[in-house]
C-alpha positions in Angstrom: 129.0 95.9 91.2 128.1 99.2 92.8 126.3 100.2 89.6 124.2 97.0 89.6 123.4 97.5 93.3 122.4 101.1 92.7 120.1 99.9 89.8 118.4 97.4 92.0 118.0 99.9 94.8 116.4 102.3 92.4 114.1 99.5 91.2 113.1 98.8 94.8 112.3 102.5 95.4 110.2 102.4 92.2 108.3 99.4 93.5 107.6 101.3 96.8 106.4 104.3 94.8 104.2 102.1 92.6 102.6 100.4 95.6 102.1 103.7 97.4 100.6 105.3 94.3 98.3 102.3 93.8 97.2 102.3 97.5 96.5 106.1 97.5 94.5 106.0 94.3 92.4 103.0 95.3 91.8 104.4 98.9 90.9 107.9 97.6 88.6 106.4 95.0 86.8 104.3 97.7 86.4 107.3 100.0 85.1 109.5 97.2 82.7 106.8 95.8 81.1 105.8 99.1 81.5 109.2 100.9 80.6 111.6 98.2 79.1 109.6 95.4 81.8 110.4 92.9 85.3 109.2 92.0 88.4 109.7 90.0 88.0 107.8 86.8 91.7 107.7 86.0 92.6 106.1 89.3 91.0 102.7 88.5 92.9 102.4 85.3 96.2 103.8 86.6 96.1 101.6 89.7 95.7 98.6 87.4 98.7 99.7 85.3 100.7 100.3 88.4 99.8 96.8 89.6 101.1 95.2 86.4 104.4 97.1 86.6 104.7 96.2 90.3 104.4 92.5 89.5 106.8 92.4 86.7 109.4 94.7 88.2 109.1 92.9 91.5 109.8 89.6 89.6 113.2 91.1 88.6 114.1 92.0 92.1 112.9 88.6 93.4 115.1 86.9 90.8 118.2 88.8 91.9 117.6 87.6 95.5 116.7 84.1 94.4 113.3 84.5 96.2 111.0 82.9 93.6 109.1 79.9 94.9 110.8 76.7 94.0 110.2 73.0 94.5 113.6 71.6 95.7 112.7 68.2 97.0 114.4 66.5 94.1 117.3 68.9 94.0 118.2 68.5 97.6 118.0 64.7 97.6 120.6 64.0 94.9 124.4 64.3 94.9 126.2 67.5 94.1 127.0 66.9 90.4 123.3 66.0 89.8 122.3 69.0 91.7 124.4 71.2 89.5 122.9 69.6 86.4 119.3 70.1 87.6 119.9 73.7 88.5 121.6 74.3 85.1 118.5 72.8 83.4 116.1 74.8 85.5 117.8 78.1 84.8 118.0 77.1 81.1 114.2 76.6 81.1 113.8 80.0 82.7 116.0 81.5 80.1 114.0 79.8 77.3 110.7 81.2 78.7 112.2 84.7 79.0 113.3 84.5 75.4 109.8 83.5 74.3 108.3 86.3 76.3 110.7 88.9 74.9 110.2 87.7 71.3 106.4 87.7 71.7 106.4 91.1 73.3 108.5 92.5 70.5 106.3 90.9 67.9 103.2 92.5 69.5 104.9 95.9 70.1 103.1 97.6 67.2 99.7 96.2 68.2 100.2 97.4 71.8 101.6 100.8 70.7 98.5 101.5 68.6 96.1 100.3 71.3 94.9 103.1 73.5 93.6 102.8 77.0 90.1 104.1 77.3 90.4 106.5 80.2 94.0 107.6 80.4 94.4 107.6 76.5 97.9 106.1 77.1 99.4 103.7 74.6 99.1 100.2 76.0 102.8 99.7 75.2 103.3 101.6 78.5 101.6 98.8 80.3 102.8 95.7 78.3 106.3 97.2 77.5 107.4 96.3 81.0 107.7 92.7 79.7 110.7 93.8 77.7 113.0 94.7 80.6 111.5 92.0 82.7 112.2 89.2 80.3 115.6 90.6 79.3 116.9 91.1 82.9 115.5 87.8 84.3 116.8 86.0 81.2 120.2 87.5 81.7 120.3 86.5 85.4 119.1 83.0 84.6 121.6 82.7 81.8 124.5 83.8 84.1 123.3 81.3 86.8 123.0 78.6 84.2 126.6 79.2 83.2 127.7 79.4 86.8 126.2 76.1 87.7 127.4 74.4 84.6 131.0 75.6 85.1 131.1 75.1 88.8 131.6 78.9 89.5 128.4 79.1 91.5 128.6 77.1 94.7 125.4 78.2 96.5 123.6 74.9 95.8 120.5 74.1 97.8 121.4 71.7 100.7 119.5 68.7 101.9 118.2 69.0 105.5 120.2 65.8 106.2 123.4 67.7 105.3 122.7 70.7 107.5 124.4 70.5 110.9 123.0 72.4 113.8 
């Protein structure tokens, strides 16, 4: 568990670095363009790449903490066995989508690897390749949750506001 916690802590640090790098590049470019009539060409492209990585790596962290937005009106109004079934199905759907994203990304790997970004001259696989760890890790977490809800090992079911005592 410590290894997993360390991995996610490193991922959170990477997210901070990506956000800081993106902010610095955009701010510096704005100052240079409006203040001095010039700019850093590479900063626009790199900040866009950083943003893509920030979104998909952030989705991994959000999945671990169960922070993705969800509509739980139906789930919280049914009994516990039905709640387990609905959560199992929902996580199964997430797993299915992750598998589709992973397969699609792997099929497009060669296309993206040979596509070159105009300014940085980087292979676009550096941008779109983030979909591989994103889909694999979110799919793994969704699969484990699906099994946990199906077998009853996961007990952190969303509660109805009627069941919460204050």
